[in-house]
C-alpha positions as CSV (number, residue, x, y, z in Angstrom):
1,M,0.0,0.0,0.0
2,K,1.2,3.5,-0.8
3,V,0.0,6.9,0.3
4,K,0.3,10.3,-1.3
5,V,-0.5,13.7,0.0
6,D,-1.8,16.4,-2.3
7,A,0.3,19.4,-1.1
8,D,-2.0,21.9,-2.8
9,A,-5.1,20.5,-0.9
10,C,-3.4,20.0,2.5
11,T,-4.3,22.7,5.0
12,G,-1.6,21.6,7.5
13,C,-4.0,20.6,10.3
14,E,-1.6,17.8,11.3
15,L,-4.5,15.3,11.9
16,C,-2.7,12.7,9.8
17,V,0.5,13.1,11.8
18,D,-1.4,12.7,15.0
19,T,-3.2,9.6,13.7
20,S,-0.3,7.9,11.9
21,P,3.1,9.5,12.9
22,E,5.0,6.5,11.5
23,V,3.7,7.3,8.0
24,F,3.2,11.1,8.0
25,E,5.3,14.2,8.9
26,M,5.0,17.9,8.5
27,K,7.4,19.8,6.2
28,D,7.0,23.6,5.7
29,G,3.4,23.5,7.1
30,T,2.3,20.7,4.8
31,A,1.9,17.0,5.5
32,T,4.1,14.5,3.5
33,A,4.5,10.8,3.5
34,K,7.7,9.7,5.2
35,T,8.0,6.7,2.9
36,D,6.6,5.6,-0.4
37,A,5.4,2.2,0.9
38,V,3.4,2.0,4.1
39,P,4.7,-0.6,6.5
40,P,2.1,-3.3,7.1
41,A,1.9,-2.5,10.8
42,A,0.9,1.1,9.9
43,E,-1.7,0.4,7.2
44,A,-4.7,0.7,9.6
45,S,-3.6,4.1,11.0
46,A,-2.7,5.4,7.5
47,R,-6.2,4.4,6.3
48,E,-7.7,6.1,9.3
49,A,-5.7,9.3,8.6
50,A,-6.9,9.3,5.0
51,E,-10.5,8.8,6.0
52,N,-10.4,11.6,8.6
53,C,-8.5,14.1,6.5
54,P,-10.9,17.1,6.4
55,V,-9.9,18.1,2.9
56,E,-9.4,14.6,1.4
57,A,-5.7,15.4,0.6
58,I,-4.5,11.8,1.3
59,K,-4.9,9.2,-1.4
60,I,-4.3,5.5,-0.9
61,E,-3.0,3.3,-3.7
62,E,-3.2,-0.5,-3.1
């Protein structure tokens, strides 16, 4: 599984970082994915972060 953050859509609320810190981090006020491939142990939290993103900036690729 992979995640991508649309930097133009991201509002920098940090909800994804709070939900899945092993996958997401903040850079210059915008969320980014720390790694291209999500570790299996972090898939559930990454999905939760994507589902809860208020601007739907996180996309999941299976």
